[in-house]
LOSE-696072 format. One record per residue: z negated, x, y negated of N, C-alpha, C in turn; chain. Coordinates in nm, 3 decimals. Last residue first. Layout:
% LOSE-696072
{{Z X Y} {Z X Y} {Z X Y} A}
...
***
This chain:
% LOSE-696072
{{-1.683 -1.222 -0.417} {-1.780 -1.144 -0.494} {-1.770 -1.186 -0.641} A}
{{-1.500 -1.399 -0.317} {-1.615 -1.365 -0.231} {-1.718 -1.279 -0.302} A}
{{-1.269 -1.642 -0.348} {-1.354 -1.556 -0.431} {-1.480 -1.526 -0.352} A}
{{-0.970 -1.669 -0.197} {-1.111 -1.691 -0.171} {-1.192 -1.592 -0.255} A}
{{-0.647 -1.822 -0.182} {-0.742 -1.734 -0.247} {-0.885 -1.771 -0.206} A}
{{-0.318 -1.812 -0.036} {-0.446 -1.876 -0.056} {-0.544 -1.773 -0.115} A}
{{0.022 -1.845 -0.058} {-0.089 -1.754 -0.089} {-0.214 -1.836 -0.116} A}
{{0.297 -1.881 0.163} {0.196 -1.941 0.078} {0.080 -1.844 0.061} A}
{{0.465 -1.771 0.351} {0.463 -1.710 0.217} {0.368 -1.778 0.121} A}
{{0.423 -1.853 0.605} {0.519 -1.931 0.527} {0.526 -1.885 0.381} A}
{{0.218 -1.681 0.694} {0.355 -1.662 0.744} {0.461 -1.739 0.667} A}
{{0.015 -1.607 0.395} {0.042 -1.671 0.523} {0.187 -1.652 0.567} A}
{{-0.210 -1.408 0.252} {-0.068 -1.438 0.245} {-0.025 -1.483 0.384} A}
{{-0.497 -1.443 0.091} {-0.446 -1.461 0.227} {-0.300 -1.500 0.215} A}
{{-0.701 -1.243 -0.110} {-0.577 -1.320 -0.101} {-0.533 -1.325 0.045} A}
{{-1.025 -1.234 -0.228} {-0.940 -1.211 -0.111} {-0.818 -1.301 -0.123} A}
{{-1.169 -1.097 -0.519} {-1.095 -1.208 -0.459} {-1.016 -1.160 -0.338} A}
{{-1.284 -0.906 -0.678} {-1.370 -0.984 -0.591} {-1.302 -1.096 -0.519} A}
{{-1.054 -0.918 -0.950} {-1.166 -0.852 -0.882} {-1.242 -0.951 -0.794} A}
{{-0.718 -1.043 -0.903} {-0.849 -1.040 -0.968} {-0.953 -0.971 -0.882} A}
{{-0.406 -0.888 -0.917} {-0.505 -0.951 -0.830} {-0.643 -0.934 -0.893} A}
{{-0.149 -0.954 -1.143} {-0.264 -0.869 -1.112} {-0.363 -0.947 -1.027} A}
{{0.184 -1.012 -1.051} {0.057 -1.071 -1.090} {-0.057 -0.977 -1.051} A}
{{0.514 -0.930 -1.174} {0.401 -0.906 -1.084} {0.274 -0.969 -1.140} A}
{{0.815 -1.021 -1.237} {0.683 -1.062 -1.288} {0.571 -1.048 -1.184} A}
{{1.022 -0.716 -1.210} {0.992 -0.858 -1.186} {0.849 -0.891 -1.230} A}
{{1.079 -0.455 -1.213} {1.066 -0.520 -1.344} {1.039 -0.669 -1.332} A}
{{0.872 -0.302 -0.953} {0.997 -0.349 -1.013} {0.971 -0.409 -1.149} A}
{{0.618 -0.225 -0.876} {0.732 -0.145 -0.834} {0.860 -0.179 -0.907} A}
{{0.302 -0.185 -0.999} {0.419 -0.272 -1.008} {0.543 -0.187 -0.979} A}
{{0.070 -0.048 -0.758} {0.144 -0.043 -0.884} {0.256 -0.148 -0.882} A}
{{-0.034 -0.115 -0.518} {-0.126 -0.061 -0.617} {-0.063 -0.050 -0.755} A}
{{0.103 -0.426 -0.397} {0.110 -0.283 -0.421} {0.007 -0.242 -0.526} A}
{{0.266 -0.664 -0.202} {0.138 -0.624 -0.261} {0.143 -0.473 -0.279} A}
{{0.509 -0.922 -0.186} {0.475 -0.781 -0.186} {0.340 -0.761 -0.253} A}
{{0.657 -1.170 0.000} {0.547 -1.141 -0.091} {0.514 -0.993 -0.075} A}
{{0.984 -1.317 0.029} {0.883 -1.217 0.063} {0.772 -1.216 -0.042} A}
{{1.285 -1.431 0.158} {1.165 -1.466 0.083} {1.056 -1.370 0.125} A}
{{1.630 -1.412 0.166} {1.506 -1.339 0.189} {1.396 -1.392 0.099} A}
{{1.870 -1.525 0.103} {1.776 -1.604 0.182} {1.646 -1.534 0.210} A}
{{2.043 -1.224 0.108} {2.045 -1.364 0.070} {1.951 -1.442 0.162} A}
{{1.881 -0.920 0.039} {1.938 -1.007 0.141} {1.933 -1.152 0.095} A}
{{1.977 -0.678 -0.198} {1.886 -0.786 -0.163} {1.955 -0.877 -0.062} A}
{{2.015 -0.327 -0.212} {2.072 -0.458 -0.189} {1.963 -0.558 -0.153} A}
{{1.890 -0.123 -0.477} {1.892 -0.160 -0.336} {1.951 -0.300 -0.325} A}
{{1.845 0.151 -0.701} {1.909 0.026 -0.663} {1.893 0.001 -0.513} A}
{{1.668 0.284 -0.977} {1.704 0.291 -0.837} {1.754 0.154 -0.794} A}
{{1.672 0.461 -1.275} {1.686 0.331 -1.212} {1.735 0.350 -1.069} A}
{{1.430 0.701 -1.372} {1.562 0.673 -1.317} {1.563 0.535 -1.255} A}
{{1.199 0.819 -1.455} {1.267 0.729 -1.549} {1.409 0.697 -1.502} A}
{{1.039 0.964 -1.290} {1.173 1.016 -1.314} {1.249 0.937 -1.420} A}
{{0.788 0.836 -1.297} {0.796 0.981 -1.288} {0.933 1.034 -1.329} A}
{{0.830 0.566 -1.298} {0.765 0.624 -1.414} {0.782 0.775 -1.416} A}
{{1.127 0.423 -1.193} {1.023 0.517 -1.158} {0.962 0.575 -1.285} A}
{{1.219 0.088 -1.191} {1.218 0.213 -1.266} {1.100 0.298 -1.226} A}
{{1.451 -0.101 -1.007} {1.313 -0.071 -1.042} {1.308 0.070 -1.097} A}
{{1.656 -0.368 -0.913} {1.640 -0.247 -0.992} {1.493 -0.226 -1.022} A}
{{1.856 -0.493 -0.657} {1.723 -0.492 -0.718} {1.713 -0.361 -0.795} A}
{{2.175 -0.652 -0.648} {2.091 -0.533 -0.651} {1.954 -0.561 -0.710} A}
{{2.218 -0.947 -0.440} {2.247 -0.863 -0.554} {2.153 -0.745 -0.558} A}
{{2.242 -1.289 -0.335} {2.236 -1.147 -0.307} {2.271 -1.065 -0.430} A}
{{2.038 -1.551 -0.470} {2.169 -1.490 -0.453} {2.152 -1.342 -0.418} A}
{{1.777 -1.620 -0.481} {1.872 -1.724 -0.436} {2.011 -1.667 -0.411} A}
{{1.474 -1.464 -0.392} {1.606 -1.452 -0.452} {1.702 -1.555 -0.396} A}
{{1.179 -1.470 -0.424} {1.257 -1.575 -0.361} {1.398 -1.573 -0.418} A}
{{0.874 -1.302 -0.413} {1.019 -1.289 -0.429} {1.090 -1.400 -0.354} A}
{{0.581 -1.238 -0.576} {0.647 -1.337 -0.491} {0.796 -1.330 -0.518} A}
{{0.359 -0.971 -0.590} {0.488 -1.022 -0.634} {0.543 -1.120 -0.530} A}
{{0.054 -0.831 -0.704} {0.124 -0.918 -0.611} {0.255 -0.965 -0.673} A}
{{-0.156 -0.535 -0.724} {-0.064 -0.633 -0.780} {0.008 -0.710 -0.670} A}
{{-0.434 -0.350 -0.817} {-0.364 -0.412 -0.704} {-0.284 -0.530 -0.759} A}
{{-0.622 -0.058 -0.919} {-0.536 -0.173 -0.944} {-0.476 -0.225 -0.814} A}
{{-0.843 0.119 -1.009} {-0.827 0.057 -0.877} {-0.749 -0.074 -0.891} A}
{{-0.808 0.159 -1.286} {-0.781 0.268 -1.191} {-0.758 0.212 -1.051} A}
{{-0.895 -0.071 -1.408} {-0.754 -0.036 -1.419} {-0.717 0.071 -1.316} A}
{{-1.170 -0.066 -1.356} {-1.088 -0.172 -1.298} {-0.939 -0.139 -1.304} A}
{{-1.395 0.148 -1.335} {-1.254 0.159 -1.372} {-1.165 0.055 -1.304} A}
{{-1.625 0.101 -1.057} {-1.592 0.142 -1.193} {-1.441 0.135 -1.212} A}
{{-1.643 -0.005 -0.810} {-1.769 0.013 -0.882} {-1.747 0.057 -1.026} A}
{{-1.408 -0.263 -0.717} {-1.451 -0.125 -0.734} {-1.579 -0.119 -0.814} A}
{{-1.168 -0.456 -0.535} {-1.301 -0.446 -0.595} {-1.336 -0.298 -0.610} A}
{{-0.951 -0.667 -0.365} {-0.962 -0.570 -0.474} {-1.103 -0.574 -0.533} A}
{{-0.765 -0.738 -0.069} {-0.891 -0.745 -0.143} {-0.895 -0.634 -0.247} A}
{{-0.565 -0.935 0.147} {-0.572 -0.834 0.042} {-0.701 -0.851 -0.036} A}
{{-0.421 -0.992 0.453} {-0.541 -1.017 0.373} {-0.554 -0.900 0.274} A}
{{-0.140 -1.138 0.595} {-0.194 -1.020 0.528} {-0.311 -1.064 0.442} A}
{{-0.098 -1.293 0.921} {-0.118 -1.295 0.776} {-0.149 -1.155 0.726} A}
{{-0.028 -1.201 1.179} {0.016 -1.331 1.130} {0.013 -1.337 0.978} A}
{{-0.135 -0.956 1.224} {-0.004 -0.984 1.283} {0.053 -1.118 1.241} A}
{{-0.354 -0.923 1.078} {-0.377 -0.956 1.218} {-0.246 -0.986 1.290} A}
{{-0.410 -0.679 0.823} {-0.323 -0.778 0.887} {-0.364 -0.797 1.032} A}
{{-0.514 -0.576 0.502} {-0.551 -0.598 0.642} {-0.457 -0.702 0.700} A}
{{-0.566 -0.357 0.239} {-0.472 -0.450 0.300} {-0.505 -0.454 0.449} A}
{{-0.822 -0.303 -0.014} {-0.760 -0.285 0.117} {-0.652 -0.389 0.141} A}
{{-1.064 -0.159 -0.229} {-0.931 -0.220 -0.214} {-0.875 -0.197 -0.074} A}
{{-1.304 -0.058 -0.303} {-1.300 -0.130 -0.175} {-1.164 -0.193 -0.150} A}
{{-1.409 0.250 -0.455} {-1.319 0.136 -0.447} {-1.317 0.076 -0.308} A}
{{-1.676 0.381 -0.436} {-1.589 0.381 -0.555} {-1.500 0.259 -0.553} A}
{{-2.027 0.364 -0.354} {-1.886 0.347 -0.321} {-1.806 0.359 -0.451} A}
{{-2.353 0.349 -0.228} {-2.257 0.422 -0.311} {-2.115 0.397 -0.262} A}
{{-2.458 0.006 -0.158} {-2.465 0.151 -0.144} {-2.366 0.217 -0.241} A}
{{-2.403 -0.254 -0.178} {-2.543 -0.218 -0.202} {-2.564 -0.067 -0.195} A}
{{-2.149 -0.290 -0.096} {-2.170 -0.274 -0.240} {-2.316 -0.252 -0.277} A}
{{-2.166 -0.327 0.183} {-2.119 -0.201 0.128} {-2.158 -0.183 -0.017} A}
{{-2.249 -0.592 0.216} {-2.333 -0.483 0.266} {-2.296 -0.351 0.200} A}
{{-2.033 -0.728 0.107} {-2.168 -0.750 0.053} {-2.260 -0.635 0.092} A}
{{-1.827 -0.658 0.279} {-1.830 -0.597 0.146} {-1.964 -0.620 0.076} A}
{{-1.904 -0.804 0.516} {-1.880 -0.660 0.518} {-1.892 -0.598 0.380} A}
{{-1.917 -1.071 0.434} {-2.037 -1.005 0.487} {-2.022 -0.853 0.480} A}
{{-1.644 -1.106 0.364} {-1.752 -1.124 0.264} {-1.879 -1.053 0.308} A}
{{-1.520 -1.071 0.612} {-1.491 -0.978 0.503} {-1.601 -0.985 0.397} A}
{{-1.628 -1.295 0.747} {-1.655 -1.160 0.794} {-1.629 -1.056 0.687} A}
{{-1.520 -1.503 0.603} {-1.665 -1.487 0.605} {-1.703 -1.347 0.650} A}
{{-1.250 -1.458 0.668} {-1.296 -1.449 0.529} {-1.447 -1.430 0.522} A}
{{-1.251 -1.485 0.955} {-1.203 -1.365 0.889} {-1.258 -1.353 0.747} A}
{{-1.505 -1.571 1.176} {-1.421 -1.620 1.067} {-1.381 -1.500 0.982} A}
{{-1.700 -1.480 1.344} {-1.592 -1.561 1.404} {-1.503 -1.627 1.297} A}
{{-1.901 -1.310 1.279} {-1.899 -1.438 1.208} {-1.798 -1.536 1.267} A}
{{-1.847 -1.094 1.450} {-1.979 -1.158 1.452} {-1.975 -1.296 1.389} A}
{{-1.586 -1.022 1.384} {-1.619 -1.060 1.522} {-1.751 -1.137 1.527} A}
{{-1.622 -0.951 1.116} {-1.535 -1.064 1.150} {-1.569 -1.115 1.290} A}
{{-1.784 -0.726 1.150} {-1.837 -0.842 1.076} {-1.754 -0.967 1.103} A}
{{-1.605 -0.560 1.286} {-1.731 -0.598 1.350} {-1.791 -0.721 1.282} A}
{{-1.405 -0.529 1.093} {-1.374 -0.597 1.220} {-1.501 -0.642 1.290} A}
{{-1.551 -0.386 0.897} {-1.496 -0.518 0.866} {-1.468 -0.595 0.995} A}
{{-1.600 -0.152 1.046} {-1.712 -0.231 0.995} {-1.667 -0.373 0.961} A}
{{-1.346 -0.055 1.085} {-1.419 -0.107 1.202} {-1.543 -0.187 1.160} A}
{{-1.286 0.012 0.812} {-1.201 -0.077 0.892} {-1.279 -0.138 1.007} A}
{{-1.485 0.202 0.756} {-1.479 0.078 0.679} {-1.399 -0.027 0.756} A}
{{-1.396 0.405 0.923} {-1.524 0.340 0.952} {-1.533 0.206 0.879} A}
{{-1.163 0.470 0.787} {-1.153 0.422 0.925} {-1.283 0.351 0.966} A}
{{-1.269 0.558 0.541} {-1.183 0.440 0.546} {-1.172 0.383 0.687} A}
{{-1.399 0.794 0.582} {-1.482 0.678 0.555} {-1.400 0.549 0.569} A}
{{-1.253 0.994 0.847} {-1.252 0.930 0.715} {-1.354 0.817 0.706} A}
{{-1.204 1.137 1.074} {-1.331 1.162 1.005} {-1.340 1.091 0.871} A}
{{-1.058 0.970 1.363} {-1.063 1.069 1.256} {-1.201 1.078 1.193} A}
{{-1.106 0.779 1.559} {-1.025 0.895 1.593} {-1.035 1.006 1.489} A}
{{-1.317 0.534 1.700} {-1.288 0.621 1.586} {-1.213 0.746 1.631} A}
{{-1.399 0.401 1.924} {-1.259 0.384 1.884} {-1.219 0.477 1.769} A}
{{-1.668 0.438 1.947} {-1.582 0.509 2.041} {-1.435 0.498 2.005} A}
{{-1.762 0.261 1.758} {-1.775 0.405 1.734} {-1.683 0.484 1.825} A}
{{-1.720 0.017 1.889} {-1.636 0.053 1.775} {-1.646 0.201 1.742} A}
{{-1.916 0.034 2.087} {-1.776 0.007 2.123} {-1.681 0.045 2.011} A}
{{-2.154 0.064 1.947} {-2.099 0.178 2.020} {-1.953 0.157 2.057} A}
{{-2.139 -0.084 1.620} {-2.169 -0.090 1.763} {-2.100 0.026 1.833} A}
{{-2.245 0.056 1.309} {-2.140 0.017 1.402} {-2.191 0.010 1.545} A}
{{-2.433 0.156 1.139} {-2.441 0.014 1.171} {-2.335 -0.033 1.269} A}
{{-2.370 0.418 1.097} {-2.498 0.391 1.164} {-2.511 0.244 1.205} A}
{{-2.135 0.388 0.949} {-2.128 0.438 1.087} {-2.255 0.405 1.163} A}
{{-2.233 0.313 0.700} {-2.159 0.216 0.780} {-2.152 0.259 0.926} A}
{{-2.361 0.557 0.627} {-2.434 0.431 0.627} {-2.364 0.327 0.715} A}
{{-2.155 0.743 0.638} {-2.271 0.757 0.727} {-2.348 0.625 0.739} A}
{{-1.976 0.651 0.433} {-1.937 0.656 0.574} {-2.058 0.659 0.667} A}
{{-1.965 0.465 0.171} {-2.068 0.547 0.233} {-2.045 0.548 0.385} A}
{{-1.623 0.485 0.051} {-1.745 0.412 0.084} {-1.843 0.510 0.149} A}
{{-1.344 0.486 -0.177} {-1.437 0.556 -0.088} {-1.561 0.470 -0.068} A}
{{-0.994 0.395 -0.198} {-1.128 0.409 -0.250} {-1.214 0.492 -0.156} A}
{{-0.794 0.189 -0.024} {-0.791 0.273 -0.143} {-0.930 0.276 -0.202} A}
{{-0.668 0.145 0.309} {-0.777 0.136 0.211} {-0.750 0.230 0.094} A}
{{-0.529 -0.056 0.569} {-0.515 0.058 0.478} {-0.610 0.035 0.361} A}
{{-0.475 -0.176 0.898} {-0.565 -0.167 0.782} {-0.533 -0.041 0.702} A}
{{-0.403 -0.410 1.159} {-0.362 -0.296 1.078} {-0.445 -0.296 0.949} A}
{{-0.460 -0.537 1.488} {-0.501 -0.527 1.348} {-0.444 -0.400 1.286} A}
{{-0.426 -0.561 1.755} {-0.316 -0.607 1.671} {-0.351 -0.605 1.522} A}
{{-0.603 -0.275 1.832} {-0.537 -0.390 1.894} {-0.423 -0.436 1.803} A}
{{-0.611 -0.116 1.536} {-0.698 -0.153 1.648} {-0.645 -0.282 1.707} A}
{{-0.503 0.137 1.314} {-0.468 0.028 1.405} {-0.577 0.009 1.510} A}
{{-0.463 0.234 0.974} {-0.533 0.243 1.102} {-0.501 0.120 1.184} A}
{{-0.189 0.368 0.775} {-0.287 0.267 0.815} {-0.350 0.300 0.950} A}
{{-0.355 0.680 0.686} {-0.354 0.534 0.700} {-0.211 0.488 0.726} A}
{{-0.479 0.985 0.832} {-0.387 0.910 0.748} {-0.396 0.761 0.780} A}
{{-0.626 1.117 1.019} {-0.697 1.075 0.898} {-0.608 0.998 0.801} A}
{{-0.443 1.184 1.212} {-0.547 1.087 1.248} {-0.625 1.039 1.126} A}
{{-0.281 1.373 1.076} {-0.225 1.246 1.121} {-0.334 1.143 1.144} A}
{{-0.447 1.512 0.787} {-0.407 1.515 0.927} {-0.349 1.379 0.963} A}
{{-0.642 1.666 0.544} {-0.514 1.603 0.574} {-0.479 1.620 0.722} A}
{{-1.003 1.619 0.599} {-0.883 1.699 0.574} {-0.755 1.622 0.603} A}
{{-1.230 1.410 0.419} {-1.167 1.443 0.547} {-1.035 1.515 0.521} A}
{{-1.246 1.381 0.126} {-1.338 1.459 0.208} {-1.276 1.505 0.339} A}
{{-1.062 1.209 0.023} {-1.192 1.216 -0.045} {-1.294 1.293 0.038} A}
{{-0.703 1.243 -0.020} {-0.828 1.251 0.057} {-0.952 1.260 -0.031} A}
{{-0.468 1.023 -0.082} {-0.535 1.131 -0.153} {-0.676 1.138 -0.096} A}
{{-0.186 0.895 0.089} {-0.328 0.927 0.086} {-0.361 1.042 -0.008} A}
{{0.002 0.598 0.104} {0.003 0.741 0.076} {-0.140 0.779 0.038} A}
{{0.109 0.338 0.320} {-0.001 0.403 0.250} {0.034 0.549 0.223} A}
{{0.211 0.003 0.422} {0.234 0.147 0.403} {0.126 0.205 0.313} A}
{{0.282 -0.259 0.636} {0.179 -0.201 0.551} {0.202 -0.050 0.544} A}
{{0.474 -0.547 0.698} {0.472 -0.401 0.689} {0.358 -0.361 0.596} A}
{{0.607 -0.815 0.874} {0.487 -0.762 0.808} {0.492 -0.610 0.814} A}
{{0.849 -0.849 0.988} {0.808 -0.951 0.893} {0.683 -0.908 0.816} A}
{{1.054 -0.553 1.010} {0.941 -0.635 1.053} {0.915 -0.742 0.948} A}
{{1.202 -0.254 1.089} {1.228 -0.389 1.041} {1.120 -0.480 1.098} A}
{{1.265 0.084 1.049} {1.162 -0.018 1.071} {1.205 -0.150 1.010} A}
{{1.472 0.248 0.959} {1.473 0.198 1.096} {1.377 0.082 1.119} A}
{{1.430 0.336 0.705} {1.558 0.271 0.732} {1.559 0.202 0.869} A}
{{1.187 0.455 0.719} {1.198 0.339 0.631} {1.331 0.267 0.648} A}
{{1.243 0.673 0.884} {1.165 0.562 0.937} {1.181 0.437 0.851} A}
{{1.385 0.848 0.717} {1.447 0.792 0.838} {1.375 0.667 0.884} A}
{{1.197 0.903 0.510} {1.331 0.850 0.480} {1.399 0.786 0.601} A}
{{0.961 0.992 0.662} {0.963 0.867 0.586} {1.105 0.817 0.556} A}
{{0.913 1.224 0.787} {1.004 1.132 0.855} {1.019 1.000 0.780} A}
{{0.887 1.537 0.623} {0.849 1.397 0.632} {0.957 1.313 0.700} A}
{{0.953 1.793 0.570} {0.933 1.758 0.712} {0.902 1.610 0.731} A}
{{0.952 1.815 0.299} {1.083 1.819 0.365} {1.073 1.784 0.513} A}
{{0.733 1.575 0.144} {0.753 1.703 0.213} {0.887 1.700 0.288} A}
{{0.675 1.331 0.049} {0.789 1.398 -0.013} {0.816 1.536 0.048} A}
{{0.448 1.252 0.174} {0.568 1.176 0.205} {0.693 1.240 0.147} A}
{{0.257 1.533 0.283} {0.308 1.449 0.176} {0.433 1.375 0.221} A}
{{0.100 1.498 0.608} {0.167 1.575 0.503} {0.212 1.479 0.394} A}
{{0.030 1.383 0.851} {-0.074 1.439 0.764} {-0.018 1.530 0.658} A}
{{0.185 1.072 0.931} {0.190 1.217 0.923} {0.085 1.266 0.825} A}
{{0.239 0.788 1.147} {0.168 0.857 1.039} {0.197 1.007 1.046} A}
{{0.315 0.464 1.250} {0.363 0.602 1.245} {0.299 0.669 1.125} A}
{{0.231 0.191 1.457} {0.196 0.277 1.345} {0.266 0.412 1.361} A}
{{0.246 -0.154 1.548} {0.294 -0.018 1.564} {0.255 0.062 1.439} A}
{{0.142 -0.451 1.715} {0.127 -0.358 1.603} {0.175 -0.218 1.642} A}
{{0.365 -0.694 1.845} {0.265 -0.590 1.871} {0.262 -0.490 1.756} A}
{{0.578 -0.868 1.822} {0.443 -0.921 1.798} {0.332 -0.822 1.830} A}
{{0.797 -0.699 1.834} {0.771 -0.790 1.946} {0.626 -0.839 1.943} A}
{{0.627 -0.509 1.608} {0.748 -0.509 1.690} {0.721 -0.591 1.815} A}
{{0.503 -0.459 1.288} {0.491 -0.535 1.413} {0.628 -0.543 1.481} A}
{{0.361 -0.167 1.124} {0.448 -0.284 1.131} {0.428 -0.352 1.266} A}
{{0.265 0.091 0.899} {0.230 0.003 1.010} {0.318 -0.120 1.007} A}
{{0.305 0.423 0.796} {0.358 0.287 0.793} {0.310 0.214 0.918} A}
{{0.163 0.690 0.593} {0.186 0.616 0.717} {0.244 0.479 0.692} A}
{{0.056 1.019 0.489} {0.120 0.890 0.465} {0.138 0.819 0.599} A}
{{-0.121 1.285 0.318} {-0.079 1.208 0.434} {-0.015 1.077 0.395} A}
{{-0.192 1.394 0.073} {-0.272 1.427 0.191} {-0.239 1.344 0.314} A}
{{-0.094 1.360 -0.187} {-0.018 1.444 -0.094} {-0.081 1.463 0.044} A}
{{-0.061 1.192 -0.436} {-0.133 1.154 -0.314} {-0.070 1.227 -0.196} A}
{{0.105 1.253 -0.637} {-0.038 1.258 -0.668} {-0.125 1.224 -0.548} A}
{{0.341 1.224 -0.495} {0.321 1.346 -0.575} {0.174 1.364 -0.608} A}
{{0.347 0.973 -0.388} {0.297 1.079 -0.302} {0.280 1.211 -0.378} A}
{{0.469 0.797 -0.557} {0.324 0.807 -0.567} {0.269 0.924 -0.486} A}
{{0.732 0.795 -0.477} {0.697 0.875 -0.593} {0.546 0.893 -0.607} A}
{{0.740 0.607 -0.276} {0.739 0.748 -0.238} {0.699 0.837 -0.355} A}
{{0.783 0.369 -0.409} {0.649 0.397 -0.359} {0.634 0.545 -0.324} A}
{{1.057 0.375 -0.447} {0.967 0.383 -0.563} {0.827 0.425 -0.519} A}
{{1.135 0.366 -0.182} {1.198 0.462 -0.272} {1.112 0.483 -0.395} A}
{{1.000 0.152 -0.074} {0.948 0.286 -0.048} {1.013 0.391 -0.136} A}
{{1.159 -0.063 -0.152} {1.026 -0.049 -0.208} {0.972 0.093 -0.190} A}
{{1.394 -0.018 -0.008} {1.400 -0.031 -0.154} {1.263 -0.013 -0.218} A}
{{1.300 -0.011 0.256} {1.358 0.110 0.197} {1.360 0.100 0.046} A}
{{1.186 -0.189 0.421} {1.123 -0.170 0.289} {1.177 -0.043 0.224} A}
{{1.357 -0.453 0.600} {1.313 -0.315 0.584} {1.250 -0.302 0.446} A}
{{1.258 -0.757 0.770} {1.324 -0.684 0.662} {1.282 -0.538 0.670} A}
{{1.257 -1.057 0.954} {1.240 -0.911 0.956} {1.323 -0.842 0.847} A}
{{1.165 -1.329 0.736} {1.244 -1.274 0.846} {1.228 -1.123 0.843} A}
{{0.991 -1.384 0.536} {1.025 -1.495 0.624} {1.116 -1.452 0.738} A}
{{0.736 -1.125 0.498} {0.862 -1.191 0.468} {0.891 -1.299 0.570} A}
{{0.514 -0.911 0.338} {0.526 -1.015 0.440} {0.646 -1.100 0.401} A}
{{0.392 -0.588 0.267} {0.502 -0.684 0.255} {0.493 -0.783 0.370} A}
{{0.209 -0.345 0.078} {0.219 -0.443 0.186} {0.332 -0.539 0.160} A}
{{0.078 -0.038 -0.008} {0.196 -0.123 -0.017} {0.199 -0.216 0.103} A}
{{-0.144 0.172 -0.194} {-0.120 0.073 -0.090} {0.010 -0.001 -0.116} A}
{{-0.255 0.502 -0.250} {-0.171 0.391 -0.292} {-0.138 0.304 -0.172} A}
{{-0.553 0.686 -0.350} {-0.451 0.643 -0.255} {-0.370 0.528 -0.313} A}
{{-0.624 0.917 -0.603} {-0.638 0.780 -0.556} {-0.523 0.747 -0.462} A}
***
């Protein structure tokens, strides 16, 4: 199962502290990794088709260099398409970023895509087609939430495992959780952080049982979304069938669509 990590903050931040824990997930998700962020209001992506823990991985360096108000990261466990840079997440189209956990009926969605979107496909994953299917539905409805609802309504009539995703337009992060089985398996959690004083953050790795530390910036406000709880703070489980809209001011809105 792939793992998702998203962050939206009130000022540009790095995610080194979160990725230190998140990196552990790559042991079970070795088929690629990637980070998407915004630089001068333009979407950027860096991906590799290897494990984030591989000695060739650029993750340690990149996680120290990237600073953004919005960051989306992903470690991949493939469901068919081979490990490669183009098959790794997140995917980018114009100013949109997208990462997915689960599987969908690729052929079915591909047959419904307009030629303009088909030409944008670079890899062979069902997730990339899922991304363009959502964008096509948003474009048609002219409303992001209505477009997402239309997209997932169509998908759940076919074979699929999980529809969990993180989507950003450069202003907000949209999060969705839904699966055809095993609600615990396709997990997604949210954390609102509003530290009043600088100090270390501690989080425990299930794999190593080691406490990891990172400095917290005074005045930093952020919302994190992850497939797992990264820290000992009070994470909230995202309910099935609900879209969360995390806005630039850190307010979280909800829309029950399934």
